NUMAR-811241 format. One record per residue (C-alpha): z, x, y; residue number from 1. Coordinates in pm, whole numbers. Layout:
<vexros>
VEXRO     up   east  north  nr
VEXRO      Z      X      Y NUM
...
</vexros>
This chain:
<vexros>
VEXRO     up   east  north  nr
VEXRO   4785   -955   2119   1
VEXRO   4910  -1283   1983   2
VEXRO   5043  -1370   1639   3
VEXRO   4691  -1449   1516   4
VEXRO   4513  -1203   1290   5
VEXRO   4342   -934   1490   6
VEXRO   4029   -731   1434   7
VEXRO   3880   -433   1613   8
VEXRO   3508   -385   1569   9
VEXRO   3376    -43   1664  10
VEXRO   3008    -46   1756  11
VEXRO   2833    289   1785  12
VEXRO   2478    162   1735  13
VEXRO   2240     64   2009  14
VEXRO   1911   -115   2052  15
VEXRO   1741     85   1778  16
VEXRO   1957    -31   1489  17
VEXRO   1989   -378   1335  18
VEXRO   2349   -300   1238  19
VEXRO   2433   -373   1601  20
VEXRO   2328   -732   1551  21
VEXRO   2542   -749   1237  22
VEXRO   2843   -618   1429  23
VEXRO   2808   -873   1710  24
VEXRO   2750  -1151   1455  25
VEXRO   3065  -1061   1260  26
VEXRO   3261  -1045   1584  27
VEXRO   3135  -1393   1672  28
VEXRO   3239  -1523   1331  29
VEXRO   3583  -1366   1368  30
VEXRO   3634  -1533   1704  31
VEXRO   3522  -1866   1559  32
VEXRO   3774  -1809   1276  33
VEXRO   4055  -1775   1532  34
VEXRO   4096  -1397   1521  35
VEXRO   4195  -1196   1824  36
VEXRO   3879   -987   1863  37
VEXRO   3843   -649   2030  38
VEXRO   3507   -478   2052  39
VEXRO   3520   -101   2108  40
VEXRO   3185     40   2217  41
VEXRO   3114    408   2164  42
VEXRO   2805    631   2177  43
VEXRO   2489    421   2225  44
VEXRO   2691    105   2160  45
VEXRO   2789    122   2528  46
VEXRO   2431     29   2617  47
VEXRO   2497   -330   2506  48
VEXRO   2718   -401   2806  49
VEXRO   2507   -240   3077  50
VEXRO   2413   -522   3315  51
VEXRO   2079   -672   3215  52
VEXRO   2040   -472   2894  53
VEXRO   2148   -710   2617  54
VEXRO   1957  -1001   2764  55
VEXRO   1631   -868   2625  56
VEXRO   1749   -754   2281  57
VEXRO   1700   -966   1973  58
VEXRO   1715   -734   1672  59
VEXRO   1753   -994   1398  60
VEXRO   1548  -1313   1437  61
VEXRO   1802  -1506   1230  62
VEXRO   2086  -1423   1470  63
VEXRO   2120  -1549   1825  64
VEXRO   2006  -1303   2093  65
VEXRO   2269  -1031   2130  66
VEXRO   2312  -1106   2499  67
VEXRO   2414  -1460   2404  68
VEXRO   2659  -1332   2146  69
VEXRO   2813  -1089   2398  70
VEXRO   2850  -1363   2660  71
VEXRO   3000  -1608   2410  72
VEXRO   3247  -1352   2280  73
VEXRO   3366  -1261   2626  74
VEXRO   3387  -1626   2732  75
VEXRO   3589  -1695   2417  76
VEXRO   3847  -1433   2503  77
VEXRO   3733  -1128   2307  78
VEXRO   3826   -798   2468  79
VEXRO   3536   -559   2518  80
VEXRO   3627   -195   2568  81
VEXRO   3371     73   2655  82
VEXRO   3442    441   2592  83
VEXRO   3459    611   2935  84
VEXRO   3295    944   2833  85
VEXRO   3024    755   2642  86
VEXRO   2948    548   2953  87
VEXRO   2964    849   3184  88
VEXRO   2717   1055   2981  89
VEXRO   2471    766   3020  90
VEXRO   2530    748   3394  91
VEXRO   2722    419   3376  92
VEXRO   3018    342   3595  93
VEXRO   3230     27   3599  94
VEXRO   2986   -141   3841  95
VEXRO   2701    -91   3591  96
VEXRO   2880   -283   3317  97
VEXRO   2911   -657   3261  98
VEXRO   3200   -825   3440  99
VEXRO   3502   -832   3211 100
VEXRO   3420   -510   3023 101
VEXRO   3702   -256   3043 102
VEXRO   3642    117   3048 103
VEXRO   3907    231   2802 104
VEXRO   3922    505   2544 105
VEXRO   4053    541   2192 106
VEXRO   4422    509   2289 107
VEXRO   4366    150   2409 108
VEXRO   4182     63   2089 109
VEXRO   4441    237   1871 110
VEXRO   4722     34   2030 111
VEXRO   4561   -273   1876 112
VEXRO   4533    -97   1539 113
VEXRO   4899      8   1558 114
VEXRO   4986   -357   1620 115
VEXRO   4819   -448   1292 116
VEXRO   4453   -515   1370 117
VEXRO   4202   -472   1091 118
VEXRO   3903   -255   1175 119
VEXRO   3530   -252   1105 120
VEXRO   3288     10   1222 121
VEXRO   2914    -10   1272 122
</vexros>
């Protein structure tokens, strides 16, 4: 991580919960505000980065489509971590996830917290 402020956003909600849209929107705002952003996907939150999945989801009509937010975050340098057991239980391997998503568990996320990142959880 750099000397910029850092934030870790934990997303455990999937396609059935509008809080997912809120989480991705806040992450987008953080990136636009020059934060180092890490997204940690757990439980059904992992579904967002399965290839082809987020492209069809638009939970909040006032937000951009979530697929667009995910792409913009990753293109802007946000780190996206997906919990390995959460992916495995859904039958997802690394090849099933968007390019640039890292299968990494809590220790990788907690390293960022230890380095001073703020956290939000949805």
